C-alpha distance (Angstrom), angle and dihedral (degrees) to the residues before:
residue distance angle dihedral
M1 . . .
A2 3.76 . .
S3 3.81 114.5 .
P4 3.82 106.0 -91.1
R5 3.80 122.5 -147.3
I6 3.79 106.7 -123.6
L7 3.81 127.8 -162.6
L8 3.80 109.7 -152.8
L9 3.79 109.6 -163.1
G10 3.78 113.5 -159.1
G11 3.79 91.8 26.0
H12 3.81 96.8 173.4
G13 3.75 95.8 54.0
K14 3.82 117.0 113.6
V15 3.81 94.6 -109.7
S16 3.79 91.6 45.8
L17 3.77 93.4 51.2
L18 3.81 89.2 53.2
M19 3.74 91.8 44.1
T20 3.80 96.1 50.1
P21 3.85 98.3 74.0
K22 3.83 90.2 43.4
L23 3.82 90.7 55.6
L24 3.78 93.2 45.8
S25 3.80 93.6 46.1
R26 3.81 87.1 66.4
S27 3.85 89.9 56.3
W28 3.80 90.3 -106.9
N29 3.80 116.8 145.1
V30 3.81 118.3 -127.4
T31 3.77 135.1 -163.4
S32 3.83 107.1 -163.3
V33 3.79 115.3 -155.5
I34 3.82 116.5 -147.4
R35 3.78 133.5 171.7
N36 3.80 99.4 -147.1
P37 3.81 118.6 54.7
D38 3.84 88.9 -150.6
Q39 3.84 86.9 72.0
K40 3.81 93.1 62.8
A41 3.83 94.3 92.8
D42 3.81 90.8 56.6
I43 3.80 91.4 52.2
L44 3.80 92.4 49.5
E45 3.80 91.0 46.8
A46 3.79 90.3 52.8
G47 3.76 90.5 50.1
K48 3.77 100.0 39.3
N49 3.82 96.7 109.1
G50 3.79 96.5 54.4
P51 2.98 129.3 145.8
G52 3.78 83.2 -178.5
R53 3.80 119.0 62.1
I54 3.76 121.6 -99.9
D55 3.82 121.8 -154.4
V56 3.78 128.6 175.9
L57 3.78 126.5 -142.8
V58 3.80 121.4 -170.1
E59 3.78 110.0 -144.8
S60 3.82 134.2 141.4
L61 3.79 108.0 -125.7
E62 3.81 87.4 -164.8
D63 3.81 87.6 66.4
V64 3.82 94.6 55.0
K65 3.75 100.5 105.6
S66 3.85 103.1 161.8
D67 3.78 144.0 34.4
E68 3.83 86.8 -112.0
Q69 3.81 93.3 59.1
A70 3.79 90.7 48.7
K71 3.78 90.1 47.7
A72 3.85 90.5 53.1
I73 3.84 89.7 56.5
L74 3.82 91.7 47.1
E75 3.79 90.8 50.6
K76 3.79 94.2 44.5
T77 3.82 90.3 55.5
K78 3.82 95.2 37.9
A79 3.79 87.5 -132.3
E80 3.80 119.9 -167.5
W81 3.79 97.1 174.5
V82 3.81 127.4 29.2
I83 3.83 129.1 -154.5
W84 3.75 119.4 -168.4
S85 3.81 110.0 -159.7
A86 3.79 97.1 144.9
G87 3.74 133.7 112.9
A88 3.76 145.4 149.9
G89 3.79 90.9 -104.1
G90 3.76 92.2 -142.9
K91 3.83 92.2 -62.4
G92 3.78 121.1 129.4
G93 3.79 99.4 21.2
P94 3.82 131.0 -99.0
S95 3.81 95.0 -42.5
R96 3.77 92.6 59.3
T97 3.82 92.5 43.8
N98 3.81 88.8 53.9
A99 3.78 92.4 44.9
I100 3.81 94.0 54.1
D101 3.81 111.9 20.1
R102 3.81 93.4 41.1
D103 3.78 115.1 17.9
A104 3.80 103.5 33.5
C105 3.78 91.3 40.5
I106 3.77 91.6 51.6
H107 3.83 91.0 48.1
F108 3.82 89.6 56.1
I109 3.79 91.8 45.4
R110 3.76 92.9 52.1
A111 3.83 93.2 43.3
A112 3.84 91.0 49.4
L113 3.81 93.1 48.2
S114 3.85 89.3 50.2
S115 3.76 91.0 54.0
S116 3.78 123.2 96.7
T117 3.79 92.9 -152.9
I118 3.81 103.7 46.8
T119 3.81 111.7 88.3
K120 3.81 105.5 168.1
F121 3.81 136.7 39.6
L122 3.79 122.1 -178.7
I123 3.77 121.6 -172.2
V124 3.80 123.6 -166.5
S125 3.81 101.6 -141.2
A126 3.81 134.6 156.7
L127 3.78 132.7 -85.6
S128 3.82 94.7 -124.6
S129 3.81 93.1 53.6
R130 3.81 101.3 113.6
R131 3.80 137.8 99.9
D132 3.73 99.6 -131.6
R133 3.79 141.0 37.5
A134 3.79 111.0 -87.4
A135 3.80 111.2 -120.4
W136 3.83 91.5 -127.9
W137 3.85 93.5 53.5
D138 3.77 119.6 102.4
D139 3.81 121.9 -143.3
E140 3.80 92.0 -90.1
S141 3.80 92.1 53.7
W142 3.78 93.7 48.6
A143 3.83 91.8 47.9
M144 3.80 90.4 49.5
A145 3.83 93.0 49.6
R146 3.81 92.0 49.4
K147 3.78 91.5 46.6
I148 3.83 91.9 53.0
N149 3.78 92.3 47.2
E150 3.76 93.9 47.3
E151 3.80 91.8 50.1
M152 3.82 92.0 50.6
P153 3.82 103.8 29.1
T154 3.81 97.3 157.3
Y155 3.82 93.0 49.4
Y156 3.80 91.4 44.8
K157 3.82 94.3 50.3
A158 3.83 91.5 44.2
K159 3.81 94.3 50.1
L160 3.81 91.7 44.9
A161 3.80 92.6 50.5
A162 3.84 91.1 51.8
D163 3.80 93.7 44.8
E164 3.78 92.3 49.2
T165 3.79 93.3 47.1
L166 3.81 91.4 53.0
T167 3.81 90.7 45.9
A168 3.79 97.9 45.9
L169 3.80 94.4 45.4
G170 3.79 94.4 37.5
E171 3.81 91.9 53.8
Q172 3.78 89.4 55.5
K173 3.81 95.3 53.8
K174 3.77 111.9 75.3
G175 3.79 113.9 -130.9
F176 3.79 95.4 8.1
G177 3.79 113.2 140.2
Y178 3.80 106.6 -137.5
I179 3.80 115.1 174.2
V180 3.77 125.9 -175.3
L181 3.83 107.1 -169.4
R182 3.82 109.8 -164.7
P183 3.81 115.2 -168.3
G184 3.75 126.1 -178.9
G185 3.80 123.3 -132.5
L186 3.79 111.5 -21.5
T187 3.77 127.1 -130.8
D188 3.78 134.4 -174.1
D189 3.80 92.7 -134.7
K190 3.80 118.7 128.0
E191 3.80 115.0 -77.6
V192 3.81 108.1 -89.2
G193 3.82 103.6 -165.4
K194 3.82 92.0 -140.6
I195 3.82 121.0 96.7
S196 3.78 148.1 162.3
F197 3.79 105.2 -124.4
G198 3.77 142.8 179.2
K199 3.78 106.1 14.7
T200 3.78 109.4 19.4
K201 3.75 138.7 161.8
A202 3.81 114.9 -89.3
R203 3.79 97.7 -118.2
G204 3.76 123.9 70.6
M205 3.77 147.4 75.2
V206 3.78 136.8 -103.4
T207 3.75 132.5 -172.5
R208 3.83 119.0 -106.7
G209 3.81 87.3 -126.4
D210 3.79 91.6 58.9
V211 3.81 90.1 48.0
A212 3.83 89.3 52.6
E213 3.80 91.9 48.7
V214 3.77 94.9 48.7
A215 3.81 91.3 48.2
V216 3.79 91.9 54.6
K217 3.80 92.7 45.4
L218 3.78 90.4 52.8
L219 3.78 91.7 49.0
E220 3.81 93.6 51.4
K221 3.84 91.4 57.5
E222 3.76 121.2 81.8
S223 3.84 126.1 -123.6
V224 3.81 95.0 16.6
R225 3.77 112.6 159.3
G226 3.77 131.6 159.2
W227 3.81 147.5 42.0
F228 3.80 120.9 -46.1
D229 3.83 122.8 -169.3
L230 3.78 116.6 -151.9
L231 3.80 136.4 -165.1
G232 3.75 135.8 152.5
G233 3.80 109.5 -85.8
E234 3.80 147.7 139.4
E235 3.81 103.8 -78.6
E236 3.79 120.5 96.6
T237 3.81 109.3 -108.8
D238 3.81 96.4 -123.5
A239 3.80 92.0 48.8
A240 3.81 93.0 45.7
V241 3.80 94.4 51.5
E242 3.77 92.3 45.6
R243 3.82 91.8 48.6
V244 3.80 95.8 48.2
L245 3.83 92.7 48.4
R246 3.78 93.3 43.6
E247 3.82 92.2 50.9
G248 3.80 93.6 43.7
I249 3.80 93.5 -123.5
N250 3.81 113.0 177.0
S251 3.79 119.7 176.2
M252 3.80 89.3 -155.0
E253 3.76 84.2 82.2
G254 3.76 110.0 125.8
E255 3.79 95.8 25.7
D256 3.82 119.3 114.3
L257 3.80 108.7 -111.4
E258 3.76 92.7 -178.1
A259 3.82 91.1 54.6
M260 3.79 88.5 50.9
K261 3.81 91.6 52.1
K262 3.79 90.4 51.2
D263 3.81 91.6 54.1
V264 3.83 94.9 47.4
A265 3.74 120.9 75.9
P266 3.83 112.8 -127.6
L267 3.76 119.5 -110.1
């Protein structure tokens, strides 16, 4: 595999900082986007062992108000793959959540799908981000998902809008690798290396290190498209990823793709 140029949006987030050395260890080159220039040292520290190249770009995602602005950043960095691991983090109220988690994310999705050189887009989303009850969820899982979404309605609607935009537009572009990685509750515990993956229950936790590892493993495979739920579990990470991809498991199952397409403006 040639060394792709990756744009990592939300580069100072906890998952991103754990993902950075994993990306670089594969000799992939990363431009990490951060809002605060004081965070640059942390990014460079995370990427110090390479062998891929790490660059840092200071840009406020909150200020990205159009597809054209997102496109300018993609072109500046010559991105071939895009990872969205950014978010308001509950700071700044609903307006900031919508500005970052929904609007800016969608601008980057649309700009990436309009590009002839970008071939993959991975978004770190949330397990409860779906319209309907998953067929494999029990009553407890469905109740938990609804409770989470009702407690954080702005975040839920923002993440769902972004996920559905990537899915609807990604499905329409042949060969485009769109990946919606959907972890449960996140912990800062040490990476375990054992997960529940593909179609999971709705309640559970997973380490940020395991999220970062799964994201990179999905990116290094070809022709990966779909939604992938993720919790801590008992299956070795390598085996879990291989099994889910081999069996064609997609946790988007049960969602209405045609409804998504109707709600998403064409490119």
